[in-house]
C-alpha atoms as one frame of an Amber mdcrd trajectory, in Angstrom:
protein
 -60.429  15.227   0.174 -62.120  18.744   1.077 -61.204  20.164   4.565 -64.468
  19.106   6.253 -63.999  15.991   5.131 -60.582  15.787   6.795 -61.729  17.978
   9.897 -64.358  15.200  10.440 -62.173  12.003  10.181 -60.049  14.427  13.022
 -63.296  14.788  15.418 -63.913  10.895  14.631 -63.384   8.907  18.221 -63.655
   5.721  16.037 -60.819   6.735  13.758 -57.215   5.974  15.025 -55.532   9.060
  14.118 -57.978  10.746  16.574 -55.543  13.145  18.412 -57.658  12.209  21.868
 -55.868   8.436  21.307 -52.507   9.991  21.869 -53.469  11.638  24.657 -55.224
   8.892  26.132 -51.922   6.461  25.513 -49.717   9.101  27.135 -51.953   9.086
  29.778 -51.922   5.384  30.260 -48.463   5.617  30.616 -48.437   8.299  33.491
 -50.874   6.017  35.416 -49.056   2.985  34.625 -45.515   4.454  36.775 -47.838
   6.714  39.606 -48.569   6.156  42.827 -51.391   4.080  42.293 -49.299   0.998
  41.114 -46.384   2.047  43.104 -47.449   2.875  46.435 -50.034   0.314  47.185
 -49.088  -2.379  45.104 -45.061  -2.853  46.516 -46.106  -1.687  50.100 -46.384
  -5.441  51.706 -43.302  -6.310  49.937 -41.318  -3.819  52.193 -43.235  -4.977
  55.361 -40.832  -7.666  56.445 -37.769  -6.099  55.462 -38.172  -2.820  57.444
 -39.235  -4.911  60.545 -35.907  -6.814  59.968 -33.793  -3.824  59.362 -35.686
  -1.625  62.022 -37.752  -3.668  64.435 -40.854  -1.403  63.141 -44.607  -3.166
  64.047 -46.816  -3.779  61.306 -49.436  -1.093  62.530 -47.010   1.275  63.111
 -45.623   0.426  59.236 -48.994   0.210  58.232 -49.627   3.922  59.885 -47.138
   5.633  57.397 -50.017   4.368  54.479 -52.633   5.445  56.228 -51.088   8.855
  56.763 -50.825   9.086  52.855 -54.320   8.141  52.249 -55.297  11.060  54.488
 -53.110  13.066  53.436 -54.974  12.408  49.847 -58.114  12.519  51.390 -57.081
  15.906  52.476 -55.555  17.961  49.087 -57.782  16.017  46.341 -60.742  18.787
  46.378 -57.887  21.397  46.140 -56.264  19.913  43.622 -59.646  19.193  41.873
 -60.009  23.267  42.115 -56.366  23.440  40.563 -57.349  21.231  37.391 -60.760
  22.874  36.809 -59.271  26.205  36.327 -55.415  25.404  35.100 -53.451  23.348
  32.033 -53.164  19.359  33.245 -49.628  19.842  32.708 -48.933  22.543  35.218
 -50.179  20.122  38.356 -49.155  16.677  36.731 -45.098  17.644  36.120 -44.233
  18.841  39.475 -46.189  16.103  40.817 -44.268  13.565  39.366 -40.683  15.313
  39.938 -41.667  15.642  43.676 -43.104  12.089  43.981 -40.165  10.456  42.018
 -37.895  11.913  44.595 -39.703  11.204  47.562 -39.425   7.348  46.538 -35.772
   7.560  46.274 -35.305   9.262  49.372 -36.843   6.086  51.326 -33.565   4.534
  50.006 -31.583   6.799  53.123 -34.104   5.709  55.623 -32.691   5.047  59.274
 -34.271   3.824  62.550 -36.320   6.817  63.248 -39.769   5.822  61.768 -40.430
   9.721  61.601 -38.875  10.214  58.520 -40.698   7.511  56.930 -43.878   8.938
  58.054 -42.627  12.338  56.855 -41.888  11.022  53.732 -45.424   9.002  53.037
 -47.146  12.342  54.285 -45.008  13.920  50.702 -46.257  10.948  48.851 -49.788
  11.696  49.850 -49.648  15.546  48.876 -48.547  14.735  45.078 -50.224  11.185
  44.947 -53.176  12.363  43.299 -51.316  14.971  41.067 -49.596  11.714  39.243
 -52.415   9.391  39.163 -55.878   9.179  37.087 -57.527  11.659  39.338 -55.055
  13.950  37.306 -55.471  12.323  33.811 -59.125  12.460  33.820 -60.375  15.309
  33.325 -58.505  15.997  30.102 -59.798  12.679  28.655 -63.008  13.919  29.408
 -62.433  16.722  27.293 -61.354  14.514  24.199 -63.971  11.914  24.609 -67.766
  11.661  24.458 -68.541   8.682  22.576 -65.989   6.105  23.219 -65.663   7.953
  26.737 -66.147   4.193  28.699 -63.206   3.070  26.605 -61.124   6.167  26.999
 -61.322   5.822  30.660 -60.607   2.402  30.738 -57.386   2.882  29.010 -56.771
   5.405  30.955 -56.945   3.113  34.291 -55.583  -0.136  32.220 -52.358   1.827
  33.079 -52.414   1.190  36.730 -53.332  -2.543  36.310 -50.302  -2.698  34.075
 -47.746  -0.939  36.574 -49.475  -3.478  39.145 -48.418  -6.176  36.646 -44.672
  -5.327  36.043 -43.722  -3.217  39.013 -44.248  -5.661  42.109 -42.130  -8.434
  40.620 -39.308  -5.992  39.450 -39.082  -4.883  43.296 -39.010  -8.031  45.182
 -36.585  -9.039  42.615 -34.149  -6.011  43.476 -35.038  -6.378  47.152 -33.760
 -10.219  46.645 -30.642  -9.416  44.984 -29.727  -5.902  46.174 -31.534  -4.844
  49.103 -34.848  -2.938  49.786 -32.699   0.892  49.736 -32.012   0.100  46.141
 -35.479  -0.889  45.803 -36.520   2.215  46.908 -34.437   4.103  44.500 -35.530
   1.978  41.675 -39.077   2.750  42.281 -38.043   6.310  42.173 -36.541   6.085
  38.910 -39.640   4.167  37.403 -41.920   7.285  38.500 -39.684   9.423  36.219
 -40.616   7.680  33.182 -43.743   9.460  32.501 -41.905  12.822  32.471 -41.360
  13.239  28.770 -44.862  11.936  27.461 -46.490  13.984  29.997 -44.746  17.475
  28.842 -45.267  16.877  24.954 -48.763  15.348  24.628 -51.021  15.567  27.709
 -53.507  18.699  27.754 -57.324  19.441  27.512 -58.950  19.985  24.316 -59.164
  23.657  23.500 -62.854  23.461  22.176 -65.517  21.814  23.072 -66.229  18.630
  21.282 -70.308  18.901  20.957 -72.254  22.010  21.290 -74.253  20.599  23.171
 -71.567  19.565  25.960 -69.533  22.495  26.514 -66.825  21.928  29.045 -68.252
  24.443  30.947 -71.845  22.822  31.185 -73.035  20.825  34.692 -74.390  21.130
  37.842 -73.078  23.255  41.001 -70.949  21.596  43.445 -74.190  22.913  45.861
 -76.236  21.242  43.694 -74.637  17.938  43.182 -73.659  17.971  47.212 -77.368
  17.727  47.301 -78.436  14.426  46.043 -78.742  11.107  47.003 -76.498   9.869
  43.854 -73.309  11.605  44.819 -73.144  10.422  48.488 -74.008   6.912  46.955
 -71.456   6.432  44.905 -68.890   8.587  47.621 -69.978   5.204  50.077 -69.571
   2.906  47.520 -66.181   4.239  46.640 -65.296   4.446  50.749 -66.407   0.834
  51.180 -64.355  -0.903  48.391 -61.533   1.228  48.975 -61.425   0.068  52.585
 -61.772  -3.730  51.318 -59.515  -2.993  48.676 -56.652  -1.331  50.317 -56.756
  -3.399  53.717 -56.228  -6.382  51.595 -53.603  -5.233  49.015 -51.299  -3.594
  51.649 -51.086  -6.403  53.404 -51.540  -9.107  50.548 -48.120 -10.337  50.184
 -47.168 -10.921  53.810 -50.289 -12.744  54.664 -50.343 -15.375  51.555 -46.599
 -16.119  52.602 -47.932 -16.836  56.388 -50.405 -19.064  54.531 -47.910 -20.972
  53.216 -47.040 -19.423  49.948 -43.892 -18.699  48.592 -42.279 -15.350  48.379
 -42.484 -15.620  44.652 -45.833 -16.748  44.444 -46.986 -13.768  46.522 -45.567
 -11.401  44.489 -46.984 -13.251  41.243 -50.581 -12.602  42.648 -50.179  -9.189
  43.177 -49.175  -9.100  39.401 -52.067 -11.025  38.590 -54.470  -8.362  40.149
 -52.638  -6.427  38.149 -53.429  -8.440  35.349 -56.872  -9.159  35.693 -57.519
  -5.411  36.452 -56.297  -4.795  32.705 -58.951  -7.486  31.656 -61.552  -5.936
  33.831 -61.541  -2.748  32.962 -61.006  -2.634  28.984 -64.229  -5.482  29.433
 -65.829  -2.745  31.859 -65.260  -0.088  29.485 -66.870  -1.696  26.378 -69.567
  -2.275  28.421 -70.238   1.155  29.601 -70.610   2.577  26.454 -73.227   0.413
  26.045 -75.282  -0.244  29.001 -76.391   0.710  32.119 -72.556   1.306  34.333
 -74.923   1.492  37.313 -75.370  -2.166  37.435 -72.326  -3.374  35.795 -70.805
  -2.023  38.917 -73.183  -3.919  40.990 -71.451  -6.767  39.255 -67.962  -6.187
  39.632 -68.084  -5.171  43.082 -69.689  -8.881  44.123 -66.839 -10.394  41.748
 -64.078  -8.285  44.328 -66.020  -9.564  47.615 -65.974 -12.950  46.235 -61.838
 -13.098  45.275 -61.629 -11.517  49.300 -63.159 -14.917  50.591 -61.194 -16.712
  48.323 -57.993 -14.938  49.412 -58.687 -15.119  52.753 -58.874 -18.914  53.121
 -56.208 -19.633  50.261 -53.909 -22.221  51.114 -52.316 -23.111  47.553 -50.526
 -20.464  45.287 -53.718 -21.646  42.610 -56.148 -20.441  44.913 -54.453 -17.192
  46.096 -53.870 -16.544  41.815 -57.374 -16.942  41.928 -58.190 -14.664  44.375
 -56.095 -12.670  43.001 -57.544 -12.801  39.786 -61.560 -12.109  41.238 -60.241
  -9.156  43.100 -58.408  -7.526  40.099 -61.178  -7.785  37.882 -63.484  -6.460
  40.343 -61.624  -3.542  42.296 -59.830  -2.605  39.571 -63.605  -2.152  37.290
 -65.126  -0.585  40.102 -62.862   2.545  39.414 -63.990   2.767  35.745 -67.249
   3.244  36.617 -67.021   5.968  39.143 -65.843   8.877  37.012 -67.979   7.943
  33.895 -71.123   8.361  36.285 -70.165  11.291  37.470 -69.198  13.348  34.293
 -72.605  11.386  32.948 -74.873  13.023  36.441 -73.312  16.215  36.994 -71.387
  17.182  33.662 -67.750  18.877  33.783 -67.933  22.101  34.877 -67.021  21.040
  38.244 -65.801  17.482  37.592 -62.445  17.524  38.890 -63.579  19.292  42.235
 -67.065  16.459  42.660 -64.275  13.600  41.546 -61.644  14.958  44.274 -64.342
  14.617  46.997 -65.006  11.144  45.730 -61.261  10.450  46.045 -61.270  12.053
  49.620 -64.052   9.263  50.533 -61.592   6.823  48.794 -58.543   7.735  50.937
 -60.439   7.784  54.155 -61.328   4.297  53.400 -58.091   3.212  51.890 -56.364
   4.806  54.896 -58.545   3.110  57.581 -58.459  -0.513  56.147 -54.820  -1.135
  56.125 -54.446   0.094  59.582 -57.559  -2.303  61.193 -56.004  -4.939  59.293
 -52.054  -4.308  61.021 -54.284  -3.854  64.498 -55.723  -6.986  64.204 -52.495
  -8.863  62.980 -50.644  -7.315  65.802 -53.331  -8.113  68.621 -53.874 -11.840
  67.194 -50.005 -12.402  66.175 -51.130 -13.323  62.629 -53.934 -12.811  59.585
 -56.962 -14.188  60.962 -59.595 -15.213  57.940 -62.344 -13.325  59.949 -60.605
  -9.997  59.271 -60.355 -10.422  55.694 -63.967 -12.011  55.579 -64.868  -8.816
  57.340 -63.286  -7.022  54.528 -65.740  -8.953  52.126 -68.488  -8.246  53.583
 -67.428  -3.965  53.148 -67.012  -4.497  49.393 -70.433  -6.812  49.570 -72.108
  -3.471  51.084 -70.829  -1.215  48.628 -72.688  -3.715  45.968 -75.893  -3.471
  48.123 -75.614   0.439  48.206 -74.666   0.190  43.978 -78.411  -1.092  43.437
 -79.745   2.344  44.853 -78.353   3.826  41.972 -80.921   4.260  38.825 -80.002
   2.039  36.059 -81.622   4.349  32.944 -78.907   5.816  30.731 -80.190   9.202
  31.591 -78.136  11.503  34.014 -80.266  12.024  37.238 -79.523  15.985  36.933
 -80.153  16.912  33.448 -82.522  19.407  34.224 -79.592  20.914  36.396 -77.409
  20.688  33.629 -79.452  22.127  31.029 -80.346  25.545  33.925 -76.416  25.558
  33.732 -75.798  25.514  30.401 -78.702  27.775  29.881 -77.317  30.097  32.531
 -73.750  30.311  31.008 -75.201  31.037  27.620 -77.262  34.333  28.897 -74.048
  35.705  30.367 -72.152  35.243  27.255
């Protein structure tokens, strides 16, 4: 076999031997035990134990999640700048260590809620250094034709984590207490350290001559376009609905008469449905307009939220969780795909960081609003959850304004940027 044939096989994204798939699998493991599945999906499991231990109110406890989300909003663009300039492991590895130690330190909580807030502030600082945000740019350097599927595989890690981690956490809480559960989560977070250190790296050469890693729109030109802001508002609204519901889901379902075990299972079902939805979405967006797929999955998530608002049986809770998982789980695949398609890769991480700012704003306010209405009413009112469904419906409506053709909005800008780079060389 000639060297040319061997090189072609090594560059074939359809081949199981393509190095990019090893990188994608390592990223999958990293995301599986990152901030994304651990903090949002286990947060509600600690609401009742922390209230029982220290008497903290739901709104006050939810404020810690909001603080972490706001911190993510502030620091994400800066992390994006670093990811655009430095090897990914220099950002990811220290973030994993700090994240794990912060989680484990929650096992030593005392009655002062300020310590709880401080720890969640630290979690917010490093959150995107451990999650899909940090790994996505690396995946983009390895894939073009199978980009949608590779991103889906990456984000599936979060779904797998959300299946396994909540019931494990609930089991530890039931049998060993909430302190040991936090200690266990810190250990789980460290599992991604070796595979990330060994395998996660950007591709050293551009995949295609016409898609250099240095091509793409400038940050300023991207921020002057309607598509960027539409995407940002879609992300913010969907995050408001998702985090507002997920961070209170276990407590809400148990209030509706569903057992604690079934409530934890509903969180896992949401994660499992997210896996199926993400892989299917990844398959579809390599073949069909991603914008229309985004509209459909947002409608599914709104339907799931409405089912959960009125769920009185375990079957209804599991159905609602499945619809929610397929919808909001898959939505996360579409945003980075569209960002890379519209604006190229030159400043992808910065632009992705800015959309994470939008995500964090929605993610911070959702739990606080739900916690506020709970404290006022003394229960989870269906109308409050219906309001969360409305925000997701609004996001679906906005997605209609994204053009459904498969051409980048800024092919001209990207071409000009590429030409400018070529002239400078």
